[in-house]
N, C-alpha and C positions, 0 to 999 in steps of 0.2 A: 519434511517434518510432518507428523500427523497433526490433526486438528488440535489447536492449543486447548480448547475446552475439553477434548478427549483426555488430554494430559491431566487436567484438574479432576475430571471424573474418576480416573484411575486412582488418584490419591485419596479422594473422598471414599472410595469403595474399600480401601485398604487401611485399616486403623493403624497398622504398624508403620506404614510409609508416611502418613500425613504429618506426624511430628517433625519429619525431616525439613519441612518448610519453615519451622519456627526457629528464629534466631534470637537467643536470649539477650543479645547485645542491642537489639533494636528497642527504641523507646516505645512506651505503651500507646502513644498517639500516632504510630506509623500507619500510613494509609497505602493501599495498593489495589490494583485491579486492572481490568482490560477495558480499553476505550476503542469502540468501533468507529472508525473514521469513514463516514458514508456521504454520498452525494451523487449527482449525475456525472457523466464523463467530463473530464477536462475542466474541472473547477479549481484544481490546485491541491487536491488531497495529498498527493505524494510530496509536493513542494512544501506544504505546511509541515508534514511529519519530518521531513529532512531538516527543516529549520528548527523545529523543537528539539531534535536529537543532536543538532550541531554537526552532522555529517550525512553523507549520502548513503541511504539504505535502499530507497526506492528509486527506480529510473524515472526520468521526467522527459516529456516532449509535448509539443503543442497539438499532437494528434490524439483524437479521442480513443478510449479503451487501451491506453498504454499499459495500465496496471491490469494484469491478468490473474495474478495469484494473491492469496491472502498473506500479506507480509507483516511480520512483527517487528516493531521498533521499540526498544526498551530504554526508558529514561529513569535513572535512579538519582534521587535527590536526598540531601543537598549535593550540588555539583558546581564546579568552577565554571561550567557552561552557563549556568543561571545563578550568579552569586547573590542576587537579590532575594532568592527564594530559599528560606531556611527550613521550611517544613520537611520533615522526613517522609519520603514516599517513593514508591516505584510505580510508574505509569507505563503500562504496556499497550502501545498503540497497535491497532490492527488496520493496516491500509487495505481497503477493499476496492474491487473493480467498480467502475461507475455503473449506476443503475440506469437502465435504458430499455427500450423495446427491442428484444432480441430478434435477429433475422436468421440465425443458424444455431447449431448445437453449441458452438463455442460461446456465442452470445448468451444462450440459456445457462451455460455453466457459470459465466461471469456474473450474471444477475443473481442466480441462486446462491453463489458464494457470498455475495454482498448481503442479500436479504437474510440469509440464515445466521449471519453474524449478529444481527441486531438484538434479538431477544436474549442471547447468551452473554452479552456485554454488561459490564457494570455501569458504563456511561456511553451514550451515543453522542459523538461529535458530528453534527450535521453541517457540512460545509457547502455554501452556495456562492455563486458568482454574482455579487451584488452590483456589478457594473451594468447589468441589464435586467429587465423585468423577469419574473418567474416564467418558465415555459412548461410545456407538458411533461418533460422529464423531471423537473423540480417537483411537480405535483405527483409524479409517480413515486419519487423518493418519500414525499410526505405521506402518501398512502401506505407505503411499505412500513414506515415507522409506526403509523397509526394501527395497522394490522397487527404488528408485533406487540404493541401495548395491549390491544384487545385480547390477544392470545395469552399473554401473561396474566391478565386480570381473570380470565376464565379458568386458568390453572390455579388461581388463588395466590399468585405471586404479585409483588408490588411492581408497578410500571418502572421501566428503566429511565433514569434521568436523561433528558435530552438537552444538549447545549448547541444552540444555533450560532454558527460563526459566519458572519457576512464578510466574504473575501473580496479583494480588489476595490475597496472603497476609496483608495487613493485616486481612482479615475473619475470620481464624481464631485459635483458641486455640493454644497451643503443642502440645498433644496432637493436635488436629485436623490441624495443619500436618504433624507427623511422619508421621501415618497416610497423609495424602494425598500427601506427597512420595514415599513408597515405592510407592503405587499407580501414580503416573505414571512413576516410574523403571523399573517392571516392564514397561511397554508396549513399549519398544524400547531397544537399546543407545545410549548417548550418550557423548560424549567429556568433557563437563563439564556442570554444572548449577548454577543459583542461584535464589534466591527474590527477588521484588521486588513493587512496586506501581507500575504505570505512571502511574496517576492522581496519585500522590503523589511521583513522581520518585525513589522510593527505589532505591538501589543502581544508579543509571544509570552511574556511573563503573566499577563492577565489571563491568557488562555490556560496556562498551566495552573494558576491559582484557582480558577473556576473548576477545573477538572479535579484537582485535589479536594476541593470542598465537597464534591459529590461522590468521591470514592469511599468505599467502606474501610474501616480499620482492618489491617491484615499484614501478613508477612511479605518478604521478598520471594518472588517466584523464580528469579534468575540472579546469577552472580552480579555483583555491583558493577564490574567492568564490561559486562556483556551488553551489546547494543542491538543485536538482531539474532534471530534464530536461524537465519539462512546459511547454508553451506557455501563454500567458496565457488564451487562449480556452478551453482545456481546463479550466484552474483555475477560471475563471468559471462554466462549466457545472457543475462539481462543487460549487461553493459554492451554486449555486441548488438543486441536487439535495439537498444537505445541509439547506438550509432547508426544503425540502418534506418530507424525512424527519422533521425535527424537529416539524413542525406536523401532518402527516397521520397517520391511523391506519388501521385495518382492513387490507385487502389492497392498497390503492393503492400504497404505496411500492415493492413488488416489481415492479409493472407500469409503473413510471415511469422515463423517461429524459429527458435534457435535452441540447439542442445549441444553440449560439450561431449566430444567423443574420446578425447585424450587429454590428460593433465599430468605432466611429469616435471618434477623439480630436477633439472639436469645438473645443476651446481648451486652453490650458494648465491650466485648472481644471475642465473638464467633459468626460466621456466618455459617449457614447451606446452602449448595449448593447441589442440585441434578442435574445430567446431563445425557443425553443419547448419546452414541457413536453409530452412524449409519454406518452399512456396507451393502454390497449387497448380500453376500452369507453366508451359514452356516459355511463353511470352514474358511471364514474370521473372523467370530465371534469367532471361536475356537482359531485362532491366536491371536486376541486382548485380549481374556481372559487369554490364556496361561495355562500351567500345574498348576492345583490347584489354578487358579486365580492369578498367580504370575505376569504375564505381565500387567494385568489390575491394579494390586496393584502398580507396578512401575510407570505406567502412572499417577495414582492418586498422588503418592508421589512427582513426579517431578512437576506436575501441581500445587499442593497445595502450594509449596514454593513461587511461583510467584504470585498466586492468593492472598495469605496472604499479600504480599507487595502491591498489587493493592487495596484491600478493607480495609487494616489497622487493621485487627483483625485476630485471629486464625480462621481456616476454618475447618469445618467438611464436607468432600467431599465424596459424594456417586455417583458412576458411574455404569451405566448399558449399556449393548451392545444390540442393536436392529437391526433386519434385515429388510431392505426395498429393495426388489429385483429390480435391474436395475434402481436405483433412478437417476443415472447420465444421463439416456437416456429419462426420462419422464419429460415433462414440468410441470405437476401438482406437481410432487414430488419436483422438483427444487423450485417451488414457495412456497411449504409447508415448505421447509428448509430455505427459505429466500433468495434464489438466483433469484431475479427478478431485472430488469433493474432500477426500481425506488426504490430499497431497498438496502441499504448497510449493513444490518445486523439486 
C-alpha cells in the first residue's frame, strides 16, 4: 500500500472525491484519525496494537527491530470488542519500527519510516518500557517527537497531541513505578499519560478513551469491518519471518527477510504457498536450514499453523533459503525486498 497520508492528500486535492468519505448515517460527534505508535525497539508497540484491535495484525517477537514496515490497524467503535466504550470513532493505528541509532541502510529506512510518521499523525502514542529507567534510545525518541513539534510550529500548525503510555508496569513495585514515571515524564512534554501492561491487556479501555478524546471530529476512512490495510501475501511473509525470529538465534534474525513467490488456492480446502527466506551469507543459510533441514522444517511448521488461520484453509508451505549478500546495506536490494518509504509491504 502507498503511504496512508498520501491517500488522504489525494482526497484533499480532489474536491469531487472528498465527499466520498462522508457517511450521513454517522453521528455529528464521530471522531477519527491516525495514531502513530512510536517508541524504541522492543517496548511492545505491536503487542499493544494487537491487543487494542483484538486480533493479530503485527508480528511479535522478543528480538529488536521486529517491525520493519509501517502497518495500519483499524479500530471502529462502538464494537463488541470494547463494549464499555460507546463513543463513535474510528482509530487508525500506525505501528512503526523502533527508533534507534541505525547501523546500515535498513536501519536508516526503519528510523526514517518511524520519524516521518510523527508530524503527519493526529495523535502520537509514545510507548515506553517502564520496567527499567529511560535509556539513550528513549531519549532519541523524545528528541524525534520534540523535533516534529518544532517543525509543525514553524509551519504555523498546531503541535500533535502526545500520549505517553508506560508499559510493563506490572513488573514494578509501587515505589519503583513512581520513580520511573517521573523519569519518563521528564524526557519531553506530553498532553497526557497512563500506565498499562500490554501483555495482560490492562487499561486498554483507558488508552482508547484518551486517544478518542484527542482525535478530531471526522468521517470513517475505512469500512467498519476492515482491521488492516495489508494484503494477504504480505501477512503470510510476516508470519514466516515471525516463526524464523522465534526459532533462530545469534545474528541471523537481523539479516533475514521473507517474500512470497507463489500463492495459489488449489481447492476450497487447500492453499499452496511458496516463499523465499533471504539471508546475507552462506553460513547464515546453513543456520536457517539446520542439520538435515530440521530448522527450516520447524520454521515452516510454526508458520503454517498461523497462516492456516489467516487464509481459512489448510496450507502446503514450501520454503527456500536464498543468499543476497549485504542486502541490508544496498538501497536497490532494500527496494527489491519492499523496503521503500512509499511501500508498506
